[in-house]
C-alpha positions in Angstrom: 67.5 89.4 188.2 67.2 92.6 189.5 70.7 93.3 189.6 71.3 91.9 185.9 68.9 94.5 184.7 70.4 97.2 186.3 73.7 96.1 184.9 72.6 96.0 181.5 71.1 99.2 181.8 74.3 100.8 183.1 76.6 99.5 180.3 73.9 100.5 177.7 74.1 104.1 178.8 77.7 103.9 178.9 77.6 102.5 175.5 75.5 105.2 174.4 77.6 108.2 175.9 80.8 106.8 174.6 79.6 107.0 170.5 77.9 110.6 171.5 81.2 112.0 172.8 83.1 109.8 169.7 80.8 111.8 167.6 81.3 115.4 169.3 84.8 114.6 169.3 84.9 114.2 165.7 82.7 117.0 165.2 84.7 119.4 167.2 88.0 118.3 165.6 86.3 118.9 161.9 85.1 122.2 163.0 88.4 123.4 164.5 90.7 122.3 161.9 90.1 123.6 158.2 90.4 121.3 155.2 93.5 122.8 154.4 95.2 121.7 157.8 94.0 118.1 157.3 96.6 114.9 156.7 95.4 114.6 153.0 96.3 118.4 152.3 99.5 119.3 150.4 101.5 122.8 149.9 103.7 124.5 147.1 105.6 127.8 147.2 105.7 130.7 145.2 108.4 133.1 144.5 109.2 135.7 142.0 111.7 138.1 140.3 114.8 136.4 141.9 116.9 138.5 139.1 120.3 136.1 140.0 120.7 137.6 143.5 121.8 134.3 145.0 122.2 135.6 148.6 118.8 137.1 148.9 117.5 133.9 147.6 119.4 131.7 149.7 117.9 133.7 152.8 114.6 133.5 151.2 114.9 129.3 151.0 116.1 129.5 155.0 112.9 131.1 155.6 111.0 128.9 153.6 112.6 126.1 155.5 111.8 127.7 159.1 108.1 128.9 158.5 106.7 126.6 156.1 109.1 123.4 156.5 110.0 123.7 152.8 109.0 124.6 149.6 106.5 121.9 149.6 105.6 119.6 146.6 107.4 122.1 144.5 108.1 125.4 143.9 107.1 128.1 141.3 109.2 130.8 140.5 107.1 133.1 138.5 110.0 135.1 136.3 112.5 137.3 136.0 115.1 134.5 137.0 117.9 136.0 135.2 118.9 139.8 135.3 120.8 139.6 132.2 122.3 138.0 129.4 125.1 135.8 130.3 123.5 134.6 133.5 121.6 131.2 133.8 119.1 130.1 136.5 121.7 127.3 137.1 123.1 128.8 140.3 119.6 129.4 142.1 118.8 125.8 141.1 121.8 125.1 143.2 120.6 126.9 146.5 117.4 124.7 146.0 119.4 121.6 145.7 121.7 122.7 148.5 118.5 123.0 150.7 116.2 120.1 149.7 118.0 118.0 147.4 118.5 117.5 143.3 114.9 115.6 143.1 113.1 118.9 144.0 111.0 120.1 141.8 111.2 123.8 140.3 109.0 125.2 137.7 110.5 128.5 136.2 108.4 130.9 134.4 109.5 133.1 132.0 109.8 136.8 132.8 110.8 139.7 130.4 114.4 139.7 131.8 114.2 136.0 131.0 113.3 136.9 127.5 115.9 139.2 127.2 118.4 136.7 127.6 119.3 134.3 125.7 121.6 132.4 128.2 118.7 132.1 130.4 116.1 130.8 128.1 118.5 128.3 126.9 118.1 127.1 130.6 114.9 127.3 131.0 114.3 125.3 127.5 116.6 122.5 128.5 115.2 122.3 132.0 111.7 121.2 130.4 113.5 119.3 127.5 116.4 117.0 129.3 116.2 118.7 133.0 119.8 120.3 131.9 121.1 116.5 132.3 120.9 116.6 136.1 117.3 115.8 136.8 114.1 114.9 135.7 112.8 116.7 132.7 109.7 119.0 133.5 108.4 117.7 130.4 107.6 114.2 132.4 105.8 116.1 134.9 103.3 118.0 132.8 100.0 116.7 132.1 99.8 118.8 128.5 102.3 120.3 126.7 102.3 124.2 125.5 101.4 125.0 121.7 104.0 124.6 119.5 106.1 127.9 119.4 105.9 127.9 123.5 106.1 123.9 124.3 108.6 123.9 126.6 107.6 127.6 128.6 103.8 126.8 128.3 102.2 123.7 130.4 100.0 122.3 132.5 100.2 119.6 135.1 97.7 117.9 138.1 98.8 117.5 141.5 96.3 115.6 143.6 93.0 118.3 143.6 94.7 121.2 141.6 95.2 122.1 138.2 98.6 124.3 137.8 99.0 126.5 134.4 102.0 128.2 133.4 101.8 130.7 130.9 104.6 132.0 128.7 103.2 136.1 128.2 106.1 136.4 125.6 105.2 133.8 123.0 103.7 136.1 119.9 101.8 133.1 118.7 103.9 131.6 116.2 106.0 128.2 115.7 109.3 129.4 114.3 112.4 129.1 116.6 112.2 132.2 118.9 108.5 133.1 118.8 108.7 132.2 122.5 110.7 135.8 123.3 108.9 137.7 120.3 106.8 140.3 122.5 107.0 142.3 125.4 103.9 140.4 127.8 100.7 139.8 126.2 98.0 136.5 126.2 97.7 136.8 122.6 94.7 134.7 121.0 96.7 131.4 120.2 97.7 131.3 124.0 94.2 132.3 125.2 92.9 129.6 122.5 95.6 127.1 124.1 94.5 128.3 128.1 90.8 127.6 127.2 91.4 124.0 125.8 93.2 123.1 129.0 90.7 124.3 131.2 88.0 122.6 129.2 89.6 119.5 130.1 90.4 119.9 133.2 88.7 117.6 136.2 90.2 119.3 139.3 88.3 122.0 141.8 91.0 123.9 142.4 92.9 125.9 139.5 96.4 128.2 139.9 97.5 130.1 136.7 100.8 131.4 136.5 102.4 134.2 134.7 105.1 137.1 134.7 103.2 140.1 134.2 99.9 140.9 136.0 97.1 141.4 134.1 96.2 144.8 136.3 99.5 146.1 137.4 99.5 148.7 140.4 102.4 151.2 141.7 104.7 150.3 138.7 105.1 148.7 135.1 101.8 150.2 134.5 101.1 150.0 130.9 104.0 147.5 130.9 102.4 144.7 131.8 99.2 142.4 130.1 97.4 146.0 130.6 99.4 146.9 127.5 96.9 145.2 125.1 93.5 145.9 127.1 91.5 144.0 124.7 93.4 140.7 124.8 93.7 141.2 128.8 89.9 141.7 129.2 89.5 138.4 126.8 92.2 136.4 129.2 90.2 137.2 132.2 86.9 136.3 131.2 88.7 132.9 130.3 89.5 132.8 133.9 86.1 133.6 135.1 84.3 131.1 132.8 86.3 128.2 134.0 86.4 129.3 138.0 89.8 129.9 138.3 90.8 130.6 142.2 93.6 132.7 141.4 96.1 134.1 138.5 99.7 134.5 140.3 102.2 137.0 138.9 105.2 139.0 139.5 106.8 141.8 137.3 105.6 144.5 140.4 108.3 143.9 143.0 105.5 144.6 145.7 102.7 142.0 147.3 99.4 143.3 146.7 96.0 141.1 146.1 93.2 142.2 144.2 89.8 139.9 143.5 88.3 141.0 140.1 85.0 139.1 138.9 85.7 136.4 141.1 89.0 135.7 140.1 91.9 136.3 142.8 95.1 138.3 141.1 98.0 137.6 143.5 101.1 139.6 142.6 104.2 138.1 144.7 106.6 140.6 145.8 110.4 139.8 145.2 112.5 137.0 146.4 115.8 138.6 144.5 116.2 142.3 143.7 114.8 144.6 145.8 116.2 147.3 148.0 113.6 146.3 150.6 111.5 143.5 151.8 111.5 140.1 150.3 108.4 138.1 150.0 107.1 134.4 149.5 103.9 132.7 149.0 103.3 129.3 151.0 99.8 128.0 149.7 98.2 125.2 151.1 95.6 123.0 149.3 92.9 121.2 151.3 89.8 119.2 150.0 87.2 122.2 150.0 89.6 125.3 151.1 93.1 126.7 150.4 95.2 129.3 151.9 97.7 131.7 150.3 99.9 132.7 153.1 102.2 135.6 152.5 105.4 135.3 154.1 107.6 138.9 153.9 110.7 139.8 155.8 111.2 143.3 157.6 114.1 144.9 155.5 116.1 143.2 152.6 117.8 140.2 153.6 116.4 140.6 156.9 115.7 137.7 159.2 112.5 138.7 160.8 110.1 137.3 158.8 106.0 137.8 159.4 102.9 135.9 158.0 101.5 139.3 156.7 98.3 138.1 155.0 96.3 134.8 154.7 94.0 134.7 151.5 91.2 132.0 151.8 90.0 130.0 148.6 87.1 127.7 148.4 86.6 125.2 145.6 83.0 126.8 144.9 82.4 130.4 146.1 83.9 133.2 144.3 85.4 136.9 145.8 84.1 139.8 144.6 85.8 142.7 143.2 88.3 144.8 145.2 92.0 145.7 145.8 93.9 145.2 149.0 98.1 146.1 149.6 99.5 144.8 152.7 103.0 144.7 153.9 105.5 144.0 156.7 107.9 147.3 158.0 108.5 150.8 158.4 108.5 151.5 154.6 105.7 149.3 153.1 103.1 149.6 155.9 99.6 148.2 155.2 97.3 149.9 153.0 93.9 149.3 152.3 91.5 150.4 149.8 90.5 154.0 150.1 87.3 153.5 148.4 87.4 153.3 144.5 85.2 152.3 141.9 85.0 148.6 142.3 84.9 148.0 138.5 88.6 149.4 138.1 89.8 149.5 141.7 93.2 151.3 141.6 94.9 151.9 145.4 96.9 155.1 146.0 101.0 154.6 145.5 103.5 154.1 148.3 104.4 157.4 150.1 107.6 156.0 149.6 108.7 154.5 146.5 110.7 151.2 146.7 113.5 150.1 144.8 114.0 153.9 143.4 117.0 152.6 140.7 114.5 150.6 138.6 111.3 152.9 139.0 
């Protein structure tokens, strides 16, 4: 009898120890692996300002495969796919197909160079309407089409626990043909109203908004971005803030920098094509409660030495403050930090050495 009691106590203690160990193991795993790394997470990538430079863009896609295991659920290119009229994004699409197949999803955003290139706009509109006869039309993937006059270039969609919005900043708010390329970068009231309606209906915790020109430009294109109309720009930003958008991601500047402002990150992707210096792409990993924006940059034009130069953490509920930081990799675009500016209107000093001198 005594031996049976001793065995029963020993088994009970062992079971309890096993339970405690399992609980501790689960807790340790949850603490050590962020939600952005859990199996339920997904990732997508962002490029900008390709300017039809296929050899450089091809190397960016190579780096994307090596460092991010591909473009992820989809790739979003935030404008300036073409450099001039006569070019179309088809050659860029061909490169994506060669890396990941024709079923890969690519979302093109209208940039200022595209808006002045009828050949590029024809392709972008057809990609939305028909898939250019080669793949699923993008309109079959959207949750909500854009307003009349910009339906093929402004839209939104959901993917898992995130909501994505593409804006055509070159739409003038009218409905006649050609209205979607009628102005030079602005969020006109009609576009802002469509955006607010879309955000009102959204049920996802993560929200990413994309447009070509940034709201608060640094380094170049100052006065030639959304700041061309400060009243419209500020009203647009208030909508992003009101609906708890995590990030507005743009291009146009050809330099990477981040700027948390009033609870919303403005993130300006660098350049994945036309540039004399580094290329940049973003790898965005979205988890259940947090997301990471991983910024990859090479050391020189077309260079194969890529580094993770920045990681931005986004939370489903918490919001950043207001400041501005630029980072980079390489001897010219060295890391720079905020030098103590007015937090309500934070401007970073321009690079000591200007990049891309031919387009400054």
